[in-house]
LOVOPA-387030 format. One record per residue (C-alpha): residue in three letters; x, y, z. Coordinates in steps of 0.05 Angstrom, whole numbers, padded with zeros to 5 digits, always signed. Each point is the difference from the previous one (the first is absolute). Layout:
BEGIN
ALAXYZ
...
//
This chain:
BEGIN
UNK-00006+00002+00002
UNK+00066+00052+00018
UNK+00033-00015-00068
UNK-00059+00028-00038
UNK+00016+00065+00020
UNK+00022+00040-00058
UNK+00018+00077-00010
UNK-00069+00023-00006
UNK-00020-00029+00058
UNK+00069+00031+00039
UNK-00023+00072-00041
UNK-00072-00005+00030
UNK+00019-00012+00070
UNK+00061+00057-00003
UNK-00066+00050-00024
UNK-00035-00026+00056
UNK+00049+00011+00054
UNK+00026+00072-00030
UNK-00078+00013+00012
UNK+00006-00028+00070
UNK+00057+00034+00022
UNK+00008+00060-00048
UNK+00068+00020-00036
UNK+00038+00028+00063
UNK-00009-00065+00049
UNK+00007-00058-00050
UNK+00082+00007-00005
UNK+00001+00004+00083
UNK-00038-00064-00018
UNK+00055-00039-00036
UNK+00045+00022+00031
UNK-00014-00024+00066
UNK-00021-00065-00034
UNK+00055-00012-00039
UNK+00042+00007+00069
UNK-00044-00041+00037
UNK+00004-00059-00050
UNK+00082+00013+00006
UNK+00002+00005+00077
UNK-00048-00064-00014
UNK+00055-00038-00041
UNK+00052+00023+00039
UNK-00033-00031+00063
UNK-00012-00073-00027
UNK+00071-00012-00030
UNK+00036+00029+00048
UNK+00063+00043-00039
UNK-00022+00065+00037
UNK+00072+00023+00016
UNK-00015+00043+00056
UNK-00058-00046+00039
UNK-00019+00001+00075
UNK+00052-00057+00023
UNK+00052+00035-00013
UNK-00024+00061+00036
UNK-00013-00046+00054
UNK+00077-00026+00006
UNK+00024+00066-00004
UNK-00039+00020+00068
UNK+00013-00058+00032
UNK+00083+00005-00013
UNK+00030+00017+00067
UNK+00046+00062-00035
UNK-00070+00031-00010
UNK-00004+00075+00015
UNK-00047+00010+00060
UNK-00054+00043+00006
UNK+00008+00081+00006
UNK-00031-00002+00079
UNK+00057-00045+00015
UNK+00057+00046-00033
UNK-00028+00058+00034
UNK+00026+00026+00062
UNK-00041+00012+00056
UNK-00004+00075+00019
UNK-00004+00034+00071
UNK-00056+00036+00000
UNK+00030+00063+00045
UNK-00046+00058+00032
UNK+00015+00057+00029
UNK-00042+00015+00047
UNK+00006+00073+00032
UNK-00041+00027+00059
//
């Protein structure tokens, strides 16, 4: 059934999408659809170089940088009370 889609059917679907979403919104929809398909493909194949596993390994390493709260020295509060 899906093999019978020809250029005329695709054109009709694109014209309906143009009428429904408008000319300004259609490129955004196309790019977000492409981005979603690309992310899905990368997730399924596992070929993405910056995946979450490397982030977790970096955070668990002993040489990981300390948080900003630990790096800052404590400040003494000095109040000058004159009577």
